[in-house]
N, C-alpha and C positions, 0 to 999 in steps of 0.2 A: 556421475550424474545424480545418483540417488542421494549421495552425501550432500551435494549442493542443494537439492530439493529440500532435504530434511533441515538443512541450515536456514533456508527461506521459511520453513514452517516454524523453526525455533525463534527466528526474529519476528515473525508475525505474532506469535504467542506473546513474546516479550513486549512487543509494540502495543498489543491490546491491553496488557496490564498497565503499561505506562499511561495510555490514554485514560483508562479508568481511574488511576491514581490521581491524574491531573484533574479530572472532573471532581473528584472527592475534595481535593485541595481547594478548588474554586468554590464549590457549593458550601463547604463547611468551614472554610477559612482556617484550616489547620496546616501544620507543617509536617513533613516527613523527612527524617534524617537531618532536621534543622534547616531545610530549604523552604523557601517561600513558594507561592504558587507560580510566580513569574520565572524564577530560577529552574523550577522543575519543568515548567512548560518548555523552556529553552532545551533542556535535556530531551524531553519527549519529542520535540520537533526534529531534533538532530537524528535520533533513533528512527523516527518515523520516515524521514527522507531516505536514510540509508536502507531501511527495509524495503521501501517501495522501489528504489533504484536496483536493489539486489534482485527483487522479483522480476523486474523488467529485463535485467541483464540475463537471468536464467532463460526467459523465453526468447530473447534475442539470439543468444548463443546456441541453444538447442535448435531454434528455427533455422539458423544458418547451417548447422550440422545436417538437419533434415533435408534442406534444400540441396546441399552438396551431395548427400547420399542419393537423392533422387536423380541429380545430374549424372551421377556415376552409374545409374541403372539398377540401384538396389531396391527401389520401390516405384510404385506407379504415381502418375501425376495427380491422382485423386487425393493422395495424402498431403500433397502441397496445397491443394484447395482447402482441405480441412485445416491445415495450419494457418492459412490466411484468414479464415473465418474465425478461428480461435483468437488470433491477435486483434481482429477487428471487433471482437466482443470484449476482450479483456482490456486493451490498452486505453480506450476512452474512459473507462471507469477508474483505472489507476491514475490517469492524468487528472480527472475530476476530483478525486480524493486528495490528491497532492495540492491542487489548487484551493480547495475548500479549507483544508487545514493550514495552508500557508497564509491565506487571507485572514483566517481566525488569528493566527499568531501575529500577523502585522497589525491587527486591530488592537493588540495589547497596548500599543502606542496611544491609541485613541482612548483606551480605558485609563491609562496612566495620566494622561494630560486632561482628562475630563472633556474630551471633545465630543461633538454631537453624535459622531458615528459609533461611539462607545456602545450605544444601545444594540448594535448589530452583533457584538462580540458573543454573547451568550447563545442567542438563537442560531448563529452560524455554527457554533460548536456542536449544538444538538443535531443540526442538519449534517454536518460532516461526520458525526458519530454514527448516525443512521446509515449514511452512504458507505461509510467504512465497513459497517457490519454486512451490508449487501455485497460489497466488493470482496469481503473474505469468502463469501459463498461462491462468487464468480471465480476468485483465485483458485479455490479448492477444485471446482469443476474443471477449470483450465489445466491445473496440474494433472488431473486424471486424464483429460483428453490428450495432453502432451505425451504422457507415458504411453497411451494406447497407440498414438502415431508412431512413436519411436519403436514400440513393440512390433508394429506391422512392417517395419523396414527390414 
């Protein structure tokens, strides 16, 4: 379980670097390793989605284990209530971050074709970036709470 959690942290770190590199490519119109902003953005969104899904999978699987342990009599029902609150706090932010970055990526088509919605591309990236930073704080607190719940079982 700890290795899985550390893997999530490693992916989140790598994801953050990718997001900031994507921002630098877009702001300064530079290339990294010979890739354009669009190609690097495609790489970034793939790593981003894998990371967020991996984090959700961690909480879903450990939550399922917690529920099973409580049903087997290894912990009190108050732990399950803590688990539900944790998920209700974390998952909406994860889903909103995925939605914001996905819409940002889709708006690349508007930028590429000079569509009127292209104006939303850059502000949406900044909004997604700020929300992502807040979600990192929430994820860290959620990992700590999850470990505390598991320790109490």
